[in-house]
N, C-alpha and C positions, 0 to 999 in steps of 0.2 A: 937259224932265222926266226921261227916262231918264238924263241923266248924273246928277242930283240922287240919284235911284234907286240909280245906282251907287257913289256915296259912300256909301250909307247901309250896304253891304256889308261884312263882314270879309273881307278879302282871304286866299285861301287856308283859308277855314273853311266850313261846313256845318254843319247843324243835324242833329238824329237822322234825319230823314229826308231826309238827303241833298241838300237844298236851301241855297241860300247862306244863310250865317248874318249877321243884320242888328243892325248897332250900336243898342244900348240896347233889344235884347231879347234877346239872347243875351249869355252870359257875365256876368263880375262877380262879387262875393265871394257874393252871395246862390248862383250856382251851384257856387263853391268846397264853401262849405260845408256840399254834402249829400256832400261828398267827404270831408271831415273825420269826418262821423259814421260814414259805412261805414269811414273806418280805424279807427276806434277797436273797431269789430264784427268788422273783418278779423283784425286783430294779435291780439284776443284768441281767436278761433278757432283760429289758429296757435298760439299761445305756450300755450295752456291744454293742451295734450297734449304738445307738442314739451318743454317744460321738465321733466316728469315721465316723459317715454315712457320711459328707462331701469328705470325702475320697475315699469311694465307689463311691458315685454318679460322682465324676469326673474323677476317674482315670479307671472305669469298666462301666460306663455308658456314659461315654464321653459328661457330661453336663461341662458347663463352671464353675470354681470356685463360682464367683458370683450366678450362679444360681442355684449351689448345695446349698449353705450355705442360699439361700432364702427357699429352700423348706424344710431342715433340721429345720429352724425357725418356718416355717409354721405347721411341722410335731410336733416338742415338744408344740407347742404353743395348738395345736390341742389337742393333748392328756391331758393337765393339764385342758384345758377350759371343756372338757368332764368330767371330775372329777365332776363338778358341776352336770352334765347330770346323773352321777351313785349316787350322793348323792340324789338327788332330786326321783328317783327312787326307791332308797332303802329306803326312808323315807314315799314315799306315797303310794306305790304300792307293793314291794317286800320287802323282808328281805333282809339284808347284806350278809346273808349266799347265799342267792341265785343269787343276784348280782355277787358275785364275783364268781362264779362259772361259770356264763353264759360269764363273761367277761374274765376269763381264757380260756375259752375255744376259743372265738373269737379270744384273741391274738395269741395261739397256732395256730389255721388257718392262721393266718397273717404270722408269724414266717416261716410254713410249707412252704407257696407259697415263700417265699423269698430267704429261705437254697434251694428249687428246683431251683431256677432261677439264683442262684450262684452257683450249681453245675454243671448244663448243660450248656454248649457253644452254643448251638442253641437256647436258651432263652436269652441272652445278644449280644448285639452288637460285632460285630468282634474284636477281638484285633488287633492294631496298634502302631504303634511307628513315629507320626509325626515329631520326631527331626530326625530320621534317614532316612525315606522315602521322608518326605516333602507333605505326604498327609493328609489332615485333617480326624479327626476321626469322625465316624458315631455316631450320639448320639441315645439313645434307643427312638424310636417312635412306632406310633401304638400298636399292641399288647404287643408287650415288656413294654413299658411305661406303659399302661394298668396294668399290672401284677405286676410291680415293685410299682406304686404307688396307687394299689389295696391293696398289702399285706402291705405297709407303713400303711396306713389308719384304715385298720384291726387291726392293732397293736395299733394304737391310740385311737381307740374305747375300744379296751378292757383293756389298759392301765388307760384311763379313768374310764371306770367302777371299776377297783379293786383300784385306787387311792381313787375315792369317797366312797368305802364302806370298805376295808381292814382293816383299823386303826379304824373306826369306830366299827366294828365287834369286834375285842380285845376289846376294852375300853367296850363295852356292857357287857362283863364278867363277870364286876368287879362291886360291888356294892356302890353307891356313897352317899348313903343315912346312912351310917356308917364311922368312923373314920377310922377304917382299911380299909374299900374299897376303901376310899378314897385316902388314904395312897399306897395303890395297884395298883390305876390307874395311881398315879403320877409314881411309879416305871414303871409301864408298857410303859409308853408314852417314861421316859428315856432309855431303854431298846430298844424301838421299832426304835428312831433316832439312835441308836448306829447300830441296824441289817441292817437298811437303808444305813447309811455309809458303811458299811462293804462289804454289797453287791455290791455298787458302788466302793469300793477299789479293788475289785477280778476283776468285769466289765473293769475298766481303766487300769490295768496292766496285769493282765493275758490272759484276753480275746482279750482284743486288740492286743497284742503281737501275739498271736495266727492268727490273722486276717491279720497281717500287713508280719509274716513270714511262714504262713502254708495255707493261702487260707481263703477267708470269707465266704466259704463253711463251715468252721469247727468254725467260729464266730458265724452265724448263725444257725448252728447245736447244739452248747451250749447253746446259747438261747432257742432254741425249746426243749431241752432235760429238761431245768432245768424249763419251765414256766411246761410242762408235768409234772413234778416231784412233783412241787408244787400243784397240784391235787388231788392226791391220800394222801399227807401229810395233806391236808388241811381236807379232808375227814376223817381221822383219827380220829380226834377231834371232829367229830358230835355227837358222844354220851354226849359230855361233854357240848356240846354248849348249851347257851340261847339266844334265837331271840328275839329281840325286834319286838312286832308286828306295823305294820305300821299304824299312825295316822296322817300322812298328813305332808308336808314339809314346812317349813319356806318361801321357795322362792315363794309358792302359795299366802301366806299372801301378801310378800312382792308386787307380780305382781298384786293383788288385790287393795292395795294402791296406788302403782304407774296409775292404769286403772282409778280409782276414782278422782285421782288430775288432771290426764289430762281431764276426762269429765268434772269435774268441770271448769277446763280454759277454755275449750269449749265452754261451757255454758254459764261464764262471759263473753267470748269475741264476743259471738253472740248476751248476750244483749245490751254490749255496741254499738255494731255495728247498732244494731235497735234502739236504742237513736238516735244515730249520723243520720240513715236514716230519722228518722223522725224529725230530725231539719232541715235536708238540702232539705225536700220534697216540692215540688209548693203549695200542700195543705197547708202544716204545714204554710207555709210563707205567703198565703191568711189568712187564720185564723188570725193569729199574725197580719197584716196589718188592719183587719178588726175591731179587738178588741183595736189598738191603736186608729182608727178612731172614736170609740165610745167614748175612755176616752179624745178624743180632745173636742168633741161635749159636753161632761157635765162638764168640764171645766170651760166655760163661764155661764153656766147656774147657777152652784153652785154659781159663783161669784157674779150675779145679787141676786139672792136669798138673801145671805149673808149682800149685800149693802140695799135690802128693809129692810129687817127684823131689821137694825141699825138704818134706817131712822124713820122706824115707833117708836121704844123705843125712840127716840129723841122728 
């Protein structure tokens, strides 16, 4: 009976309560479907602001267009690079389930900060029209700039964690050891890309139109609401998820290989330097001179011995 019970378990997987995941109860397309819905909301929340952020920084925070574009590039680059960190933690320390929840809360906090700043005039630089007044606009500085960039990079941290865990969490629900599971996994990724594009479509059309015509507090507010809504939807699938037990990250192995290669390079360089310093040292040169002098003294002696031995033979 115990052996049959063991066979029902998913090897290396647990449920959301950290108990063994069971076949027929955890995983499958039903569990993966919650991830697809969440991906629509998550990508909508991210791209709704990132795609139009240069306008917000230049028009309302009064940064120059080049400075604004540079900050948007840094923001988006940071978000996608932090996906490596999210994937590392989900592989090595926590499950993808927990990484997504932590990251979604972090992104939600960042969006709340930006929504408050966009809504309250006291948290933004004063409005101005330099074309009509001839007075240059005041950029966001001090606490206002700290609030702006603090909210942006909280969002980047949250987005990085989500990008590094959500797709993996969906793929973990499908068994790749069977032909049916591999087919379901391929189907899941097709739908995942579709949901990603569908969320982006809503973000760059409807939400951007609202930002331009109704105010940026609406754009940030919609993003805040969608990422908040994604959390309970994700939690609704908790009873169906199977979560892979962290067993270590490939990034750790790569880092060890790189460290060993650098160490070996340093050792080989130090060995060659030691040989070179030995060759150029005064003591080494004196020793070589003494050996050469002895060799020169021995050559005439050996020549005389050979000559005497030849005369004796004659």
